[in-house]
N, C-alpha and C positions, 0 to 999 in steps of 0.2 A: 504493500500500500504506500509506504513511504517512498519506495523507488518510483512508483508511477507518478506520485505527486511531484517529486523532484524533476522527473523527466518533463512533465507538463509545464513546470515553472521555467525550466531551461528553454523549452520550446517557445513559450510566450515571451521570455526575455530576448530570445534570438529574433523573434518577429518584430518586437519593438525596436531592437537595434537596427534591423534592416530598414524599418520605417524612418528612423531618425537619419540614417545615411541617405535615404532617398530625398527626404526633406532638405537635408544639408546640401545635396547636389542641385536641388531645384533652383536656388538663388543664383549660383554661378552660371547654370545653364540658361536661365532667363536673361542674364546680362549678356552672355555670348550671342544668344539668338537676337536680342535687341540690337547689339552692335553690328551683327551681320546684316540685319535688315537695313539699318541706318546707312551702311556703306554700300551694300549691294544694290539696293533699290535705285539710287541715283545712277549707278553704272548701267543698270538695265534700261532705264529711261533714256540715258545718253545713247546707248547702243541702238535702240529703236529709232530715235530721232535721226541718228547719223546714217543708218543703213537701210531704213525702210522708206521707199519712195511713195509715201502716203502723207497727205496733209496732217499737220499735227493735231487738229481738232478731231480727226477720225481715228487716231491711235487708241485702241482699246483691246479688250480680250478677244473680240470677234475678228480683229485684223492682226492677231499676233503672228501668224505665219504667212502673211501676204506681202508680196512684192519686196523681198529683201534683195539688196544689191550693194556692191562695193564701188559703185560708180562715183560717189562723192569722194572716196579716198583715192581712187585712180586718177580722177581729175586733178586732185591736189598734187599728185606726183608729177603731173605734166606742167605745173607752174614753173616759170623760168627761174624763180628764186628758191624753189623748194630744196633742191639738192645742194646748192652753194651754202645756204644758211644751215642746213642740217650738217654738212661737213664741217663748217666753222664751229658749230656748237659741240660736235663730237671732239674736235681738236681742243677746244677750250676745256671740255670735261676731262679729257686725258691729261692735259697739262695741270689742271687743278688737282686731280687725283694724285698725280705723281708728286707735286710739290707738297700737298697736304700730308701725305704719308711720309715723305722724306723729312718733314718737320716734326710731326707729332709722334712717330714711333720712337726716334731717339730721345725726344723730350720726355715722353711718358716713361720710358725705361730709366732714364737718368733720375727723374724725380722719385721713382719707386726705389731705386737702388741707393742713391746718394743723398737726396733731399726730400725725405718723406714728410718733413714738416712744411715744405713749400707746396704741398699738394693742394691745399685749400686756396692759396693765392693763384696757382695756375688755373684751377677750376673757375675762379672768379674772373680772371682775365679772358678765358675762352668763352665765357657766357656773355661778355659785354656786347659782341656783335648782335646777339639776340635782343638786347635791350635797345641799342641804337637803331633807329629806323634806317632802312637802306637809302632813302632819299637824303637823309642828313649825311650819311657816309659819303655818298657820291657827290654831294654838293661841296663838302670839304675837300675831297680829292680833286675835283674839277677846279675849285678856286685856287688850289696850290699849284697844280701841274700846268694849267693853261698858260700862266705867265712865265713859268720857270722851265718847264719841259714839255712843250706842246708835242714834240715828236713822240713822247710816250703815249699820250692820249690818242694820237693819230693811228696808232697800231691797234688792230683788233685784239691782240694778245694782252693789251693793258687791262683787260677784264679779268685775267687769271688771278693776279694778287687780290683783287676785290672779292672774287668768288672764294678764294682760300679763306679770307676773313669771314665771309658770310657762312661758310660751312663749318667753322670751328666749333660752335656750340654742339653740333651733332656728332661730328667725327671724333672729337677728343674723348667724349664720353664712351663711344664705342671702343676706341683703342684702350682707354683706361679700364673698361670692364674686361677686355680680353687679357690685359696684363694682370689684373687682380684675380682672374680665374685660374692662373697658373702660379706655381711657386717659382717666381723669377729668380730669387736669390739662390735657391738650391740648384736650379738648372745652370745658372751662370757659374757657380762655384764648382759644380761637377765638371762642366765643360772646360773651365780654365785649369782645373787640376789635372785633366787628361792631356793638357798641352795645346788646346785649341786657342787661336787668337780671338780677339774681340770681333773682327769681321766674320770669322768662321762660326763663332758662337751665335752671332745674330742671324746669319744665313741658314745654318744647319740645325739650330736648336730652338731659338726664340720665335723666329718668323713662322715655322711650320706649326707651332703650338698656338700661334695667334692668328692663324689663317681665317677663321670664322669672323673674328672681329675686324680684320683687315678688309675682308670682302664687304662686310656690312658698312664700314665707314666709306669705302670706295663707292658703294651703291648710293649712300646718302649724299656724298659729294656730287656724283654725277646727276642725281635727281635735283639738287639745288641748281646746278648749272643749266640743266634742260628745262627748268621751270622759272628761272629768274627773268623778270621783266623790267623792273624799275631802273636798275643800273644801266642795262643795255639801252633802254629807251632814252635815258637822260644823256648818255654819252654818244647817242646817235650811231649805235652799232646794230647792224642788221643780222641778228642771231635768229635761231629757229623759233624761240618764243615770240619774238617780234613779228616774224613772218606769219606765225599761227594766229596771232591777234589781228593783224591786218587782214589776213584771209578770212577770218571769222566775221569781220565787219563787212566783207563783200559777199561771202557765202557762208551763212551760219551752219548749214549742214556739213559742209566741208571742214569748217573749223572744229566742230565737235568730233568729226572722224579723225582729225589730226591729233586732238587731245587724247582720244582713245588709243591711237597708234603709238603715241609717246608712252602712255601708261603701260600698255601691253609689252612694248619693246623693252623698257627698263625692267619690268618684272621678269620677263623671259631671260634677260641678261643676268639678273641676280640668281635665278634658278639654275642657269647653266653653270655659272662659276661656283655655286654651292655644291652642285653634283660633282664637278671636277675636283673640288677640294676634298670632298668626302671620299671620292675614289682614290685619290693619292694617299690620304690618311690611312685607309684600309690596307692599301698595298704595303705601306711602310710598316704597319703593325704585323702583317702577315710575314714579311721578310724578317722582322725582328724575332 
């Protein structure tokens, strides 16, 4: 009798525990579903507006599968300034990513290894571009360089240092998180004790362990470059965001299709580099 009562008690307690777990998961699941709807619903609306050749007032559930076409995007590809502006923005993105990583990776490692007390100051300095509006930044740069070094502003690549500054609040935190996720001091001491030089330690030990954060920071930097409008417009540079904005003013459907093209392209690029990095990491672990 006592055994049956204890079994029933354990069964009821197990059921109540399962019920509590389900209720505990309900809140986070609702948050995730709400966030997904919040971000996905506008993308679906943009996709329908960009690629369905139907008047906007007639877009509804009854016309969901009617008259889909890539004509708006292919027409944008035929614009005379599409490819030159896209090539320029990609070059600016590559230069910005290279300079950003070349500055932040050594800085982050040096702060963690030699100046841990200065970490708060570095974080404060890197967040300043997020506080200062881009228009204020470019106004100050233009006021200084136009009378003193007009040749610098005349070059399209004068945007690269400004984009590096604009990307600092995002990229530094990604690099810093990647450094804090690994035991940098132990890895450096082990590599140095085995006779490796500092460049070899950085190339063969630290960078492979930071690959995920490096890719994330590169993606964030490229996204900033491919979406920045204020600085390029103020300095009269014809970048891809400027072309997309002007094209949207002439052909709204084509402008929305270009925005989706940029979004899908950057996301696909991030996924590609993530898969490549994971494949290399798995091969290294297998060889080890």
